[in-house]
N, CA and C of each residue as an Amber inpcrd file, in Angstrom:
protein
   408
  81.0180000 119.0750000 125.3510000  81.1830000 118.9330000 123.9550000
  80.0510000 117.9500000 123.5550000  79.3550000 118.5970000 122.5360000
  78.2030000 117.7480000 121.8630000  78.6330000 117.7000000 120.4600000
  78.7420000 116.4590000 120.0640000  78.9670000 115.9510000 118.7170000
  77.9260000 115.1110000 118.2800000  77.2360000 115.6900000 117.1770000
  75.8120000 115.4090000 116.7560000  75.7280000 115.3800000 115.3450000
  74.9930000 114.3790000 114.8510000  74.4340000 114.4590000 113.5620000
  73.1540000 115.2980000 113.6580000  73.1240000 116.1400000 112.6030000
  71.6170000 117.2880000 112.7700000  70.9840000 117.2350000 111.0800000
  69.7860000 117.6720000 111.3350000  69.1030000 117.9140000 109.9620000
  69.8990000 119.1400000 109.3070000  69.8570000 119.3010000 108.2580000
  70.0970000 120.5450000 107.3490000  69.0040000 121.4410000 106.9520000
  67.7250000 120.8300000 107.2620000  66.4390000 121.5750000 107.1910000
  65.9800000 122.5740000 108.5020000  66.1050000 123.8210000 108.4500000
  65.7270000 124.6200000 109.3460000  64.1350000 124.0220000 110.4200000
  63.6200000 123.4200000 109.5390000  62.4080000 122.9970000 110.4460000
  62.8160000 121.3400000 110.7680000  63.8220000 120.9960000 110.6230000
  64.2530000 119.5170000 111.0300000  63.4160000 118.5350000 110.2600000
  62.9230000 118.8110000 108.8130000  62.1510000 117.8590000 108.2350000
  62.8680000 116.8040000 107.7970000  62.2760000 115.6790000 107.4410000
  62.5650000 114.3510000 106.9810000  63.8220000 114.5500000 105.9180000
  64.6830000 113.6100000 106.1660000  65.8530000 113.6300000 105.3540000
  65.2040000 112.8230000 103.7570000  65.9940000 113.5690000 102.5450000
  65.7330000 112.9170000 101.3600000  65.6530000 111.5990000 101.0550000
  65.0590000 111.1120000 100.4910000  64.6460000 109.6850000  99.7200000
  64.3150000 108.5560000 100.7140000  63.4060000 109.1820000 101.7990000
  63.1210000 108.2640000 102.7720000  64.0540000 107.9070000 103.8360000
  65.4490000 108.3650000 103.8580000  66.2840000 108.0100000 104.5730000
  66.0050000 108.0270000 106.1460000  65.0600000 109.0350000 106.4220000
  64.8590000 109.2470000 107.9880000  64.0740000 108.1910000 108.3460000
  63.0820000 107.7420000 107.5550000  62.0470000 106.5580000 107.7760000
  62.6420000 105.1290000 107.8650000  64.0270000 105.0840000 106.9620000
  64.5930000 103.8850000 107.2160000  65.2590000 103.7070000 108.3270000
  66.1580000 104.5650000 108.3220000  67.0520000 104.6780000 109.7340000
  65.9130000 104.5440000 110.8740000  64.8780000 105.2880000 111.1120000
  64.0640000 105.1880000 112.3940000  63.2670000 103.5480000 112.3860000
  63.2690000 102.9170000 111.1730000  62.8300000 101.8160000 111.5450000
  63.6670000 100.7780000 111.7560000  65.0470000 100.5370000 111.1990000
  65.9950000  99.3900000 111.2110000  67.0900000  99.8950000 112.0650000
  67.5510000 101.2870000 112.1480000  68.7080000 101.6050000 113.0850000
  68.5560000 102.2550000 114.1280000  67.8760000 103.4360000 114.5210000
  68.0980000 104.0760000 115.4450000  66.4090000 104.4320000 115.5570000
  65.5840000 103.3560000 116.0380000  63.9870000 103.7030000 116.4170000
  63.7710000 105.1970000 117.2760000  62.9660000 105.8940000 116.6700000
  62.4630000 107.1610000 117.6010000  63.8900000 108.2740000 117.8680000
  64.9580000 108.0260000 116.9240000  65.8730000 108.7650000 116.7890000
  65.3360000 110.1990000 116.2320000  65.8740000 111.1800000 116.5570000
  65.6690000 112.5000000 115.7140000  66.8770000 113.4280000 115.4110000
  66.6120000 114.0020000 114.1350000  67.8220000 114.8590000 113.9430000
  67.4650000 116.2490000 113.8330000  67.7010000 117.2020000 114.8160000
  67.5240000 118.4270000 115.2300000  68.1990000 119.3660000 114.1700000
  67.9960000 120.4690000 113.8130000  68.7950000 121.5250000 113.1200000
  69.7250000 121.9560000 114.2290000  71.0140000 122.4350000 113.3490000
  71.7740000 123.2650000 114.6040000  71.1550000 124.1100000 115.4840000
  70.7200000 124.9830000 115.0520000  69.6960000 126.0230000 115.7440000
  68.9500000 125.4820000 116.8820000  68.1580000 124.3520000 116.7450000
  67.4520000 123.8300000 117.9980000  68.5180000 123.4590000 119.0490000
  69.7320000 122.7040000 118.8510000  70.6150000 122.2900000 119.5240000
  71.1430000 123.3110000 120.3530000  71.4580000 124.4720000 119.4310000
  71.9900000 125.5890000 120.2390000  71.1170000 126.4520000 121.4170000
  69.7590000 126.4260000 120.7400000  69.1100000 126.9780000 121.5550000
  68.7520000 126.2790000 122.9540000  68.4010000 124.8440000 122.6590000
  68.5400000 124.3200000 124.1210000  69.7510000 124.0810000 125.0660000
  70.8780000 124.6730000 124.1850000  72.2580000 124.8000000 125.2460000
  72.0210000 125.8350000 125.9540000  71.6940000 127.1840000 125.5070000
  71.6600000 128.5130000 125.8550000  70.3820000 128.4460000 126.9910000
  69.5140000 127.9440000 126.7030000  68.1280000 127.7710000 127.6590000
  68.9600000 126.9840000 128.8700000  69.7530000 126.0180000 128.9030000
  70.2280000 125.2770000 129.6800000  71.3350000 126.0280000 130.2620000
  71.7940000 127.1610000 130.1310000  73.0300000 128.0250000 130.9740000
  74.1380000 127.9370000 130.1310000  74.3270000 127.2560000 128.9380000
  75.6940000 127.0550000 128.4280000  75.6460000 128.0750000 127.3210000
  77.0850000 128.4780000 127.1440000  77.3300000 129.4310000 125.6880000
  78.0210000 128.5250000 124.5710000  77.6120000 128.6730000 123.6280000
  78.5700000 127.8220000 122.6930000  79.9560000 128.6040000 122.4460000
  80.8140000 127.8800000 122.6630000  82.0340000 128.3940000 122.5570000
  82.7300000 128.2570000 121.3900000  82.6410000 127.2040000 120.5000000
  83.0450000 126.8620000 119.2430000  82.1700000 125.7040000 118.6380000
  81.8900000 126.0140000 117.2610000  81.2510000 125.1710000 116.1580000
  81.9650000 124.8600000 115.0050000  82.0250000 123.5560000 115.1370000
  82.6910000 123.1180000 113.6650000  81.7790000 122.0450000 112.7740000
  81.7070000 122.2620000 111.7900000  80.6710000 121.3660000 110.9770000
  81.7670000 120.4760000 110.2180000  81.4790000 119.2540000 110.5170000
  82.3710000 117.8990000 109.8570000  81.9500000 117.4800000 109.0840000
  80.9790000 117.8600000 108.2300000  80.1050000 117.0260000 107.3000000
  80.8580000 116.3650000 106.1140000  81.8790000 117.4950000 105.5980000
  82.7180000 116.7100000 104.5760000  83.5530000 115.3040000 104.8980000
  84.1160000 115.4470000 106.2200000  84.9840000 114.7150000 107.0570000
  84.3190000 113.5410000 107.2300000  82.8610000 113.2450000 107.3570000
  82.0530000 112.2410000 107.9920000  81.6910000 111.4990000 106.4830000
  81.5630000 112.4260000 105.4380000  81.1230000 111.8370000 104.2040000
  82.1870000 110.9680000 103.7610000  83.4140000 111.3000000 103.9030000
  84.4100000 110.4490000 103.3150000  84.6490000 109.3670000 104.3770000
  84.5270000 109.5630000 105.6620000  84.7560000 108.1870000 106.7520000
  83.7870000 107.5410000 106.2840000  82.3850000 107.6160000 105.9780000
  81.3060000 106.6690000 105.7400000  81.8630000 106.4680000 104.3210000
  82.2340000 106.8100000 103.3470000  82.3950000 106.1090000 102.1250000
  83.7090000 105.2090000 102.3570000  84.6100000 105.5150000 103.1690000
  85.7590000 104.3760000 103.4810000  84.9790000 103.2820000 104.2690000
  84.2110000 103.7300000 105.3870000  83.6650000 102.4490000 106.1340000
  82.6360000 101.2780000 105.1300000  82.1510000 102.2480000 103.9480000
  81.5140000 101.4330000 103.3690000  82.0700000 100.4140000 102.3100000
  83.4870000 101.0680000 101.9220000  83.9460000 100.3250000 101.0220000
  84.7530000  99.1100000 101.6450000  84.9920000  99.3330000 103.2240000
  85.4640000  98.2620000 103.7340000  84.4970000  97.1980000 104.1910000
  83.2470000  97.9100000 104.1890000  82.4110000  96.6210000 104.4990000
  81.9900000  95.7060000 103.2820000  81.8620000  96.2780000 102.1740000
  82.0640000  95.4630000 100.7250000  83.1760000  94.8550000 100.5270000
  84.2990000  95.2360000 100.8850000  85.2570000  94.5150000 100.6760000
  85.4220000  93.1470000 101.8230000  84.9360000  93.0760000 102.9990000
  84.7170000  92.2430000 103.8090000  83.1960000  91.4740000 103.9960000
  82.4280000  91.6080000 102.8030000  81.0920000  91.3480000 102.6960000
  81.2720000  89.7530000 102.9920000  81.7170000  88.8460000 102.5110000
  81.8500000  87.4310000 102.8840000  81.7810000  86.9850000 104.0240000
  83.0810000  87.5990000 104.8040000  83.1190000  87.4430000 106.2830000
  82.0150000  88.0380000 107.2550000  81.3380000  89.2130000 106.8590000
  80.1350000  89.7940000 107.5270000  78.9600000  88.8150000 107.2680000
  78.8760000  88.3270000 106.1310000  77.8150000  87.5330000 105.9270000
  77.7010000  86.2560000 106.7410000  79.0530000  85.6970000 107.2820000
  79.1740000  84.8240000 108.0920000  78.6460000  84.9220000 109.5990000
  78.7740000  86.1910000 109.7240000  78.7880000  86.8200000 111.4350000
  76.9210000  87.1430000 111.5290000  76.3950000  87.8050000 110.6100000
  74.9570000  88.2000000 110.6740000  74.0320000  87.4640000 109.7110000
  72.4840000  87.6410000 110.2200000  71.6870000  87.2680000 109.2020000
  71.6540000  88.2210000 107.8650000  71.2690000  87.8130000 106.8360000
  70.9600000  88.5380000 105.5240000  70.5410000  90.0670000 105.6450000
  69.2870000  89.8850000 106.3050000  68.4440000  91.2830000 106.8030000
  69.5990000  92.0850000 107.7110000  70.0510000  91.7380000 108.4800000
  71.1430000  92.6750000 109.1990000  72.2060000  93.1190000 108.1390000
  72.8330000  92.4340000 107.4750000  73.7350000  92.6250000 106.5430000
  73.4650000  93.7240000 105.7230000  72.1640000  93.7520000 105.2360000
  71.6710000  94.5200000 104.0210000  71.1240000  95.7360000 104.5750000
  70.7430000  95.8200000 105.8070000  70.4540000  97.0570000 106.5320000
  71.6590000  97.9440000 106.6950000  72.6000000  97.1100000 107.2490000
  73.8780000  98.0580000 107.5340000  74.8160000  98.5140000 106.2510000
  74.5820000  97.7990000 105.0720000  75.1470000  98.2680000 104.0870000
  74.4520000  99.2500000 103.3460000  73.2270000  99.2890000 103.5550000
  72.2800000 100.6980000 103.0690000  72.5720000 101.8010000 103.8710000
  72.5680000 101.4200000 105.2590000  72.7520000 102.3810000 105.9980000
  74.1990000 103.2000000 105.4510000  75.3260000 102.7310000 105.5150000
  76.4580000 103.0880000 105.6480000  76.4450000 103.7720000 103.8730000
  76.1980000 103.3290000 102.9390000  76.2360000 103.6880000 101.7820000
  75.4250000 105.1300000 101.4370000  74.3270000 104.9040000 102.0550000
  72.9340000 105.9140000 102.4660000  73.3920000 107.1070000 103.1180000
  74.0130000 106.7750000 104.4040000  74.5840000 107.8610000 104.8990000
  75.6090000 108.8540000 104.2190000  76.6400000 108.1510000 103.7490000
  77.5350000 108.5900000 103.0050000  76.9670000 109.6140000 101.8350000
  75.9000000 109.1690000 101.3480000  75.1710000 109.7890000 100.0940000
  74.5430000 111.1520000 100.6380000  73.9220000 111.0900000 101.8490000
  73.3350000 112.1020000 102.4220000  74.1970000 113.1440000 102.9420000
  75.5810000 113.0270000 103.6630000  76.4790000 113.6640000 104.1200000
  77.1080000 114.6660000 102.7170000  77.5770000 113.6400000 101.7100000
  77.8390000 114.2810000 100.4650000  76.8640000 115.2070000  99.9280000
  75.5950000 115.2660000  99.9170000  74.8640000 115.7610000  99.2630000
  74.0880000 116.9600000 100.3660000  74.5600000 117.2170000 101.4410000
  74.0330000 118.1140000 102.1720000  72.7400000 117.9690000 102.7950000
  72.0550000 116.5780000 102.6730000  70.8130000 116.3430000 103.3260000
  71.0330000 116.0600000 104.9930000  72.1240000 115.9430000 105.4570000
  72.4580000 115.9960000 106.9810000  73.6840000 116.4140000 107.2250000
  74.3750000 116.7320000 108.5620000  75.3690000 117.4730000 108.8610000
  75.9560000 116.9750000 110.2070000  77.1320000 116.9300000 110.2470000
  77.4900000 116.6030000 111.9340000  78.4490000 117.9260000 112.4070000
  77.8170000 118.2520000 113.6480000  78.7110000 119.3090000 114.1800000
  79.1730000 118.8850000 115.3650000  80.3570000 119.4490000 115.7170000
  81.0560000 119.4660000 117.4440000  80.8250000 120.7880000 117.7130000
  80.2580000 120.6180000 118.9760000  80.0390000 122.1910000 119.5730000
  80.6180000 121.9030000 120.7800000  81.5360000 122.7270000 121.3170000
  82.2300000 122.9740000 122.3120000  81.3850000 124.0190000 123.4230000
  80.9430000 123.5510000 124.5200000  80.1510000 124.7290000 125.1640000
  80.7650000 124.8080000 126.5480000  80.4000000 126.0990000 127.3980000
  81.0240000 126.3940000 128.5680000  79.8000000 126.6550000 129.3520000
  79.8710000 126.9370000 130.7030000  78.7940000 127.5530000 131.5180000
  78.7340000 129.0080000 131.2480000  77.9490000 129.6070000 130.7480000
  77.5450000 130.9770000 130.3750000  77.9570000 131.8890000 131.8420000
  78.3920000 133.0280000 131.7430000  78.5870000 133.9190000 132.7450000
  79.8120000 133.4790000 133.5170000  80.8180000 132.8370000 133.0250000
  82.1280000 132.7020000 133.6590000  83.2410000 133.0440000 132.9290000
  84.4780000 133.3210000 133.5630000  85.5350000 133.8320000 132.7720000
  85.6380000 133.1740000 131.4570000  86.5200000 133.6000000 130.8410000
  86.9000000 133.0680000 129.5830000  87.9090000 131.7800000 129.7450000
  87.7450000 131.0870000 128.8630000  88.2170000 129.5800000 129.0690000
  90.0030000 129.6690000 128.6970000  90.2830000 128.7860000 128.8040000
  91.8200000 128.4380000 128.7200000  92.0460000 127.8530000 127.1640000
  90.7740000 127.8760000 126.4580000  90.9450000 127.3780000 125.0030000
  91.8700000 127.8730000 124.2760000  92.6850000 127.1780000 123.4710000
  93.5020000 128.2210000 122.4770000  92.3740000 129.1070000 121.5120000
  93.1120000 130.1630000 121.0150000  92.2100000 131.0610000 120.0850000
  91.6950000 130.4080000 118.9700000  92.2800000 129.4560000 118.4610000
  91.9400000 128.9600000 117.0630000  92.2360000 127.3990000 117.2850000
  91.8900000 126.8170000 116.2790000  92.0130000 125.5070000 116.0500000
  93.5150000 125.1020000 115.2740000  94.3490000 126.0940000 114.9630000
  95.3470000 126.0900000 114.4510000  96.5640000 124.9990000 114.9770000
  96.2930000 124.7280000 116.6560000  96.9920000 124.1640000 116.9310000
  96.9090000 122.6210000 116.8920000  95.8080000 122.0980000 116.3260000
  95.4320000 120.9810000 116.0270000  96.1470000 120.5160000 114.8150000
  96.4670000 121.3630000 113.8800000  97.0180000 121.1180000 112.6280000
  98.5750000 121.5760000 112.6050000  98.9150000 122.3000000 113.6710000
 100.5630000 122.1810000 113.8900000 101.2580000 121.4920000 114.6440000
 100.4740000 120.6770000 115.2950000 100.7250000 119.6530000 116.2050000
 101.3090000 120.4370000 117.7640000 100.5320000 121.7270000 118.0200000
 100.6190000 122.4300000 119.4380000 100.2310000 121.5120000 120.1450000
 100.7680000 121.3360000 121.5260000  99.9960000 120.6270000 122.3520000
  99.3760000 121.2480000 123.4630000  99.4520000 122.5640000 123.8670000
  99.0160000 123.1210000 124.8010000  98.4310000 124.6240000 124.6110000
């Protein structure tokens, strides 16, 4: 399984409002956000078949909004734990990422892959078991 944040630009361009430059400088130096197609091509070239692909962008936008709200609710405690620059970086990162996911600047995909050319997997036919509580 690959669970990764991706660019929504087919060219894997810079995210809006300089978000990529900020993240590259303060959070994930030398990080890259490839487009989903690049990730899938690399997997295929490596002998894997994409068995299931799910876009979790809406879920992650909500998660980041909740993390950001929790961060703000605990700001006084957090400021005691880290210096002011670190506090501000993570404040901007959480709120900015929530905005980016909400506005389709970035996405997050979960890709289940398997070795190409093998018999069909025993994975369920759909994701319904997740929602129905099916365990097998």
